[in-house]
C-alpha positions, 0 to 999 in steps of 0.5 A: 964021783961028783967033785965040783958044784957044777957037776952036782948041778948037772947031775941033779938036773938030769936026775930030776928030769928022768924022775919026772918022766918016770912019774908020768909014765907010771901015771899012764901019761905021755910027756912031749919031747918038745917041752924038754927043750923049752925054757921057763920063759918060753913055757910061760909065753906059750900059755900066755898066748893060749889063755884057754889052756890055763883056765880050769 
């Protein structure tokens, strides 16, 4: 049973990631394990360094 707010936040974060990975799998896409370890700031920096990746 989840009692504290911190426990609830951790559960939601873990569930959200699992659901996202399951969605990718259902769509036939593979997720890279390195993206899980990156923070939001690191991801933004990655795409700012490679502007051709962000242009669509």
